[in-house]
Every structure is written in structure tokens, then in C-alpha cells.
C-alpha positions as CSV (number, residue, x, y, z in Angstrom):
1,M,10.1,-53.0,29.6
2,A,13.5,-54.2,28.1
3,F,13.9,-57.5,26.3
4,E,17.3,-59.1,25.9
5,V,16.9,-60.0,22.2
6,T,19.9,-60.8,20.0
7,L,20.5,-60.1,16.3
8,R,21.0,-63.8,15.6
9,Q,17.5,-64.4,17.0
10,L,16.0,-61.8,14.8
11,R,17.9,-63.0,11.7
12,A,16.7,-66.6,12.4
13,F,13.1,-65.4,12.6
14,V,13.3,-63.6,9.3
15,A,15.2,-66.5,7.6
16,V,12.4,-69.0,8.6
17,L,9.8,-66.7,7.1
18,E,11.8,-66.2,3.9
19,C,12.6,-69.9,3.4
20,G,9.3,-71.2,4.6
21,S,11.0,-74.0,6.5
22,F,13.4,-74.5,9.4
23,S,15.7,-76.8,7.5
24,E,16.2,-74.4,4.6
25,A,16.6,-71.4,6.9
26,A,19.2,-73.4,8.9
27,D,21.2,-74.0,5.7
28,T,21.2,-70.3,4.7
29,M,22.5,-69.4,8.2
30,H,25.0,-72.2,8.3
31,L,23.4,-73.7,11.4
32,S,22.0,-77.0,12.4
33,Q,18.2,-77.1,12.4
34,A,18.2,-77.6,16.1
35,A,20.3,-74.5,16.7
36,L,18.1,-72.4,14.5
37,S,15.0,-73.7,16.1
38,G,16.5,-72.9,19.5
39,L,17.1,-69.3,18.4
40,V,13.5,-68.8,17.4
41,K,12.2,-70.4,20.6
42,E,14.5,-68.1,22.7
43,L,13.1,-65.1,20.8
44,E,9.6,-66.2,21.4
45,G,10.4,-66.9,25.1
46,R,12.0,-63.4,25.6
47,L,9.0,-61.7,24.0
48,G,6.4,-64.0,25.6
49,V,4.5,-64.5,22.4
50,R,4.3,-67.0,19.6
51,L,5.7,-65.6,16.4
52,L,5.4,-68.6,14.1
53,D,2.7,-71.1,13.4
54,R,4.2,-74.6,12.8
55,N,2.7,-77.8,11.4
56,T,4.2,-80.9,9.8
57,R,4.1,-79.4,6.3
58,S,4.8,-75.6,6.6
59,V,5.6,-72.7,8.9
60,S,4.1,-69.2,8.7
61,A,3.9,-66.0,10.8
62,S,1.4,-65.9,13.5
63,V,-0.8,-62.8,13.8
64,V,1.7,-61.2,16.1
65,G,4.6,-62.5,14.0
66,A,3.1,-60.8,10.9
67,E,3.0,-57.5,12.7
68,F,6.5,-58.0,14.1
69,E,8.2,-59.0,10.8
70,P,8.3,-55.5,9.0
71,M,9.7,-53.9,12.2
72,V,12.4,-56.5,12.4
73,R,13.3,-56.1,8.8
74,R,13.7,-52.3,9.3
75,V,16.0,-52.9,12.2
76,L,18.2,-55.4,10.3
77,A,18.3,-53.2,7.2
78,G,19.3,-50.2,9.3
79,L,22.1,-52.2,10.9
80,D,23.3,-53.5,7.6
81,E,23.4,-50.0,6.2
82,A,25.3,-48.7,9.2
83,L,27.9,-51.6,9.0
84,E,28.3,-51.0,5.2
85,S,28.8,-47.3,5.8
86,V,31.6,-48.0,8.3
87,T,33.2,-50.5,6.0
88,N,33.1,-48.0,3.1
89,L,34.7,-45.3,5.3
90,K,37.4,-47.7,6.5
91,E,38.2,-49.0,3.0
92,L,38.1,-45.5,1.5
93,R,35.2,-46.3,-0.9
94,R,33.8,-43.0,0.4
95,G,34.7,-40.2,2.8
96,L,35.3,-36.5,3.1
97,V,38.5,-34.5,3.5
98,R,38.3,-30.7,3.9
99,V,41.5,-29.0,2.8
100,A,42.5,-25.4,3.1
101,A,45.5,-23.4,2.0
102,P,46.6,-19.8,1.3
103,E,46.5,-18.6,-2.3
104,T,50.1,-19.3,-3.3
105,L,49.8,-23.0,-2.5
106,S,46.3,-23.1,-3.8
107,C,47.4,-22.3,-7.4
108,T,50.7,-24.3,-7.4
109,L,51.1,-27.3,-5.1
110,L,47.5,-28.3,-4.2
111,P,45.7,-28.8,-7.5
112,E,48.0,-31.6,-8.7
113,L,48.3,-33.2,-5.2
114,I,44.5,-33.3,-4.9
115,A,44.0,-34.6,-8.4
116,R,46.5,-37.5,-7.9
117,Y,44.9,-38.4,-4.6
118,G,41.5,-38.5,-6.3
119,E,42.8,-40.9,-9.0
120,R,43.9,-43.3,-6.2
121,H,40.7,-42.9,-4.1
122,P,37.9,-41.7,-6.4
123,G,35.2,-42.3,-3.7
124,V,36.7,-39.8,-1.3
125,D,35.4,-36.2,-1.7
126,V,38.2,-33.7,-1.2
127,R,36.8,-30.2,-0.7
128,F,39.2,-27.4,-1.0
129,E,39.2,-23.8,0.1
130,D,41.8,-21.1,-0.7
131,V,41.8,-18.8,2.2
132,P,44.4,-16.7,4.2
133,I,46.6,-18.6,6.5
134,E,44.8,-17.2,9.5
135,E,41.6,-18.8,8.3
136,V,43.4,-22.1,7.7
137,L,44.5,-22.3,11.3
138,A,41.1,-21.1,12.6
139,G,39.4,-23.8,10.6
140,L,41.6,-26.5,12.0
141,H,40.8,-25.3,15.6
142,S,37.1,-25.1,15.0
143,G,36.9,-28.5,13.2
144,R,35.7,-26.9,9.9
145,V,39.0,-27.9,8.2
146,D,40.6,-31.3,8.4
147,I,44.0,-30.5,6.8
148,G,45.7,-27.2,6.2
149,F,48.8,-26.1,4.3
150,G,50.9,-23.0,4.8
151,P,54.3,-21.6,5.9
152,A,55.9,-23.6,8.7
153,G,56.5,-21.8,11.9
154,V,53.2,-19.8,11.9
155,L,51.6,-22.0,14.5
156,A,52.3,-22.1,18.2
157,D,49.6,-24.4,19.5
158,D,49.7,-28.0,20.8
159,A,46.3,-28.7,19.4
160,V,47.5,-28.8,15.8
161,Q,50.5,-30.8,14.5
162,A,52.8,-29.4,11.8
163,H,54.7,-31.6,9.4
164,M,57.3,-29.8,7.2
165,I,56.9,-31.1,3.6
166,R,59.0,-28.8,1.4
167,I,61.7,-26.2,1.4
168,D,61.3,-23.9,-1.6
169,P,63.5,-20.9,-2.6
170,L,62.0,-17.5,-3.4
171,W,62.3,-16.3,-6.9
172,V,61.5,-13.0,-8.6
173,A,59.0,-12.2,-11.3
174,L,60.1,-9.4,-13.6
175,R,58.7,-7.7,-16.7
176,Q,60.3,-8.8,-20.0
177,D,61.6,-5.3,-20.6
178,D,63.4,-5.1,-17.3
179,P,67.2,-5.1,-17.8
180,L,67.5,-7.7,-15.0
181,A,65.4,-10.2,-17.0
182,A,68.3,-10.8,-19.3
183,G,70.4,-12.4,-16.6
184,A,70.4,-16.0,-15.2
185,T,69.9,-14.8,-11.6
186,V,69.1,-11.6,-9.7
187,S,70.5,-10.4,-6.4
188,W,68.6,-8.6,-3.6
189,K,70.9,-5.6,-4.2
190,D,69.8,-5.5,-7.8
191,L,66.2,-5.3,-6.8
192,R,66.4,-2.6,-4.0
193,D,65.5,0.4,-6.2
194,R,62.5,-1.3,-7.8
195,P,59.0,-1.3,-6.1
196,L,58.2,-4.6,-4.5
197,I,54.6,-5.6,-5.4
198,N,54.0,-7.7,-2.3
199,Y,51.0,-10.1,-1.8
200,M,52.7,-12.1,1.0
201,P,53.4,-9.4,3.7
202,N,54.2,-11.7,6.6
203,L,56.3,-14.1,4.6
204,V,58.3,-11.7,2.6
205,L,59.0,-9.4,5.6
206,N,60.1,-12.4,7.6
207,V,62.5,-13.7,4.9
208,L,63.9,-10.2,4.4
209,S,65.4,-10.6,7.9
210,N,68.0,-12.8,6.1
211,V,68.9,-10.0,3.7
212,P,71.1,-7.1,4.6
213,P,69.0,-4.1,5.4
214,R,70.8,-2.0,2.8
215,H,69.4,-4.3,0.2
216,H,65.7,-4.2,1.4
217,P,63.2,-2.7,-1.1
218,R,62.8,1.1,-0.7
219,D,59.2,1.0,-1.9
220,I,56.5,-1.7,-1.2
221,V,53.2,-1.8,-3.0
222,P,50.8,-4.0,-0.9
223,V,48.1,-6.1,-2.6
224,H,46.1,-9.1,-1.4
225,R,46.3,-11.7,-4.1
226,V,49.1,-13.2,-6.3
227,N,47.1,-12.8,-9.5
228,T,46.7,-9.1,-8.6
229,A,50.4,-8.7,-8.0
230,L,51.3,-10.3,-11.3
231,S,48.7,-8.5,-13.3
232,L,49.9,-5.2,-11.8
233,L,53.5,-6.0,-12.7
234,R,52.5,-6.4,-16.3
235,V,51.5,-2.8,-16.5
236,R,54.0,-1.0,-14.2
237,P,57.7,-1.3,-13.1
238,G,58.6,-3.4,-10.1
239,Y,59.0,-7.0,-9.1
240,V,57.1,-9.8,-7.3
241,I,58.6,-12.3,-5.0
242,C,57.1,-15.8,-5.3
243,P,58.1,-19.4,-4.4
244,S,59.9,-21.1,-7.2
245,M,57.0,-23.6,-7.5
246,A,54.9,-20.8,-9.0
247,R,56.9,-20.7,-12.2
248,S,54.1,-21.9,-14.5
249,L,51.8,-19.3,-12.9
250,V,54.3,-16.5,-13.3
251,E,55.1,-17.4,-16.9
252,G,51.4,-17.6,-17.7
253,F,51.3,-13.8,-17.2
254,G,54.1,-13.4,-19.8
255,L,56.7,-12.5,-17.1
256,V,60.3,-13.6,-16.6
257,F,61.0,-15.7,-13.5
258,L,64.5,-15.9,-12.0
259,P,66.2,-17.2,-8.9
260,V,67.2,-14.6,-6.3
261,R,70.7,-15.0,-4.9
262,Q,73.0,-13.2,-2.5
263,P,71.6,-14.6,-0.4
264,T,69.3,-17.5,-1.5
265,V,66.2,-17.3,0.8
266,T,63.8,-20.2,1.3
267,W,60.4,-20.7,2.8
268,R,59.3,-23.9,4.5
269,I,55.9,-25.4,3.7
270,A,54.1,-27.5,6.2
271,I,50.9,-29.5,6.4
272,F,48.8,-28.9,9.5
273,V,46.5,-31.5,11.1
274,R,44.9,-32.3,14.4
275,D,46.0,-35.3,16.5
276,R,45.9,-38.5,14.5
277,A,43.6,-40.1,17.0
278,S,40.8,-37.8,16.0
279,L,41.2,-38.3,12.2
280,S,38.8,-40.2,10.0
281,P,40.2,-42.9,7.7
282,A,39.9,-40.6,4.7
283,V,41.7,-37.7,6.3
284,E,44.5,-40.0,7.6
285,S,44.8,-41.4,4.1
286,F,45.2,-38.0,2.6
287,L,47.8,-37.0,5.2
288,D,49.8,-40.2,4.6
289,F,49.6,-39.7,0.8
290,T,50.9,-36.2,1.1
291,L,53.7,-37.1,3.5
292,E,54.8,-40.0,1.2
293,A,54.8,-37.8,-1.9
294,A,56.8,-35.1,0.0
295,K,59.6,-37.6,0.5
296,N,60.4,-37.3,-3.2
297,W,60.0,-33.6,-3.6
298,D,63.4,-31.9,-3.8
299,D,64.4,-28.6,-2.2
300,G,63.3,-26.5,-5.1
301,L,66.8,-25.6,-6.3
302,A,66.7,-27.9,-9.4
303,A,65.0,-26.9,-12.7
304,P,61.2,-26.5,-12.1
305,T,60.3,-28.7,-15.1
306,A,62.4,-31.6,-13.7
307,R,60.9,-31.1,-10.3
308,A,57.4,-31.3,-11.8
309,K,58.2,-34.5,-13.6
310,R,59.6,-36.1,-10.4
311,M,56.5,-35.0,-8.4
312,A,54.2,-36.5,-11.0
313,A,56.2,-39.7,-11.0
314,I,55.8,-40.3,-7.3
315,L,52.2,-39.3,-7.3
316,N,51.5,-41.7,-10.1
317,K,53.0,-44.7,-8.3
């Protein structure tokens, strides 16, 4: 049997019991005493039982009302909790954003971006995974990932949107004892006789399409991680191609990092996300934060230290 009971009726019933009188309960609910009394009578009429015992001096729960009261309180408490939860999500007092990116971005762009977002929205939990780009896209499609980062142009699927956020030139990491390390820049022709220690097979092979074939590396040593590539370069001849944003990482290995010219080759970085209509408030907020910060990122051709200062300035606004 279904009863058409309203929340206002239930709240009126509890208010009367808490206050011990209709007049005080009416004041707490900002109603006239007649209106509040009407709500209680409607509730009793819908249920077909008397919930309150009334006399000229006091009001108390009937036998049925006493049994009914704790159940009503549980219903109202559950509703209040649900409403508070929605409000917290909407106002970003809490929430969850699951971010994934391949290794190069994981150890350059993402840590600072996530930290600055966390300063602005400390109640939002940003969970980060560094995975191959294939897993970034698979996670977006499966719903395991909310936001992904990676090279633009790797996705051909209408289910995921790509927003280009940065264009970054490729630089070269060299050993300090390499003769090329003494220059200000390096050309692709200069590098051709050295082994390329390559941790970005798809990206580097794609960008080499912009380099004359006669200047392509004659020997490629494949590895899977940037740290492996840079560690290997410390103990053997060769070079590693990295985005210019990786300067602090490269120099942390005691290596020299220089622009590659003739020609300058860039890679385009994108943020990937599902349709906005399906995003939670926290995920949409992280997306908007990133897109706003990206407006002030330059194209990577200026000095990296100046770039880092400008990035920190916009993220701190």
C-alpha cells in the first residue's frame, strides 16, 4: 500500500515532538500554527492513525507515533546527508578526478599542474596514473579514467574529445663529454652518427618524418622509460630526444640539454576527456583549470626557466 506522504509533513511531525508544542514547532519551521497543525493532521489522515496525543498543556507521541518517530528520523537524516553530498560535489568541497598520462608528461607537466589545482580545491581527490598512451585512451573509453594527457593526433574516436594545450619543441640530451654539448644548438645532421636511445618510439618516428631521411639516426636503441634512457646515456655514447619541458629532469641526470634545429620539430600535447555532459563537477573543474592555465603557456621556444615562472604565475592566480 502506497501512502502519499510529503517531507514537510514528516518534518512537521518531528518538529512538534522536539519542541513539545505546536506553537514552538511552527516558529522553528517559519509557519503559522494553523499551517503546521494542518500538516500533522494531513499526515495522520494519510496514514490512518493518530501519531500525537494532545491536551491543553502538552503534546506527546502516541504509541504508534513513538514507533514511527525513529523511522522518520532515519529517513530525514538520509535525505539531508544525500543533499549535503550533492552540495559538496557541486561546490567542490569534495570529489574525485582520475588522471592518466604517459611517462614524459607524468614527470614534467602533470605534478605541478595537479599540485596547483589541489591548492585551489583541497577537497577534491586527484588520483594520477602514469601509463602508456594506449592505456590512457583505453581508460577513457572504459570509464576508469576521467581525464587523459598525451600527444595530440593519437585519437580517432568521437567518444573522446581532444583539446590541444601546448606545442613543445623537441630537444636533445647529451653527455657532458660529447663535443656537441659545447654548442648552443644541435642539428639533426650532427646527431645522425650517434645512437638514438629512444623511449618514445611512436612520437620520435613520427616527428622524424619532418627531418630529411639522410639525417635520420643510423642506430636506434629502444627502451621503455625516460629514466632508463637518461640513465643509459650517462654510461654510453648516444643521445636522447625529449620535449623541452623535460629540462629539469634531464639536467638532474647530469646531462646537457640543447635545442635541436634544422629543422625545429615540435610535438603537440592534448588533454583528452569524454563529452562534457557526462562529467562530474570536479572533473569539469579540473578540465577548465587546465584549459585556463594552458592559455598562458608559451610554445616552448623561450628559456625553460622563464616558462616555468610564467606557468607558476598563472596557476597561482
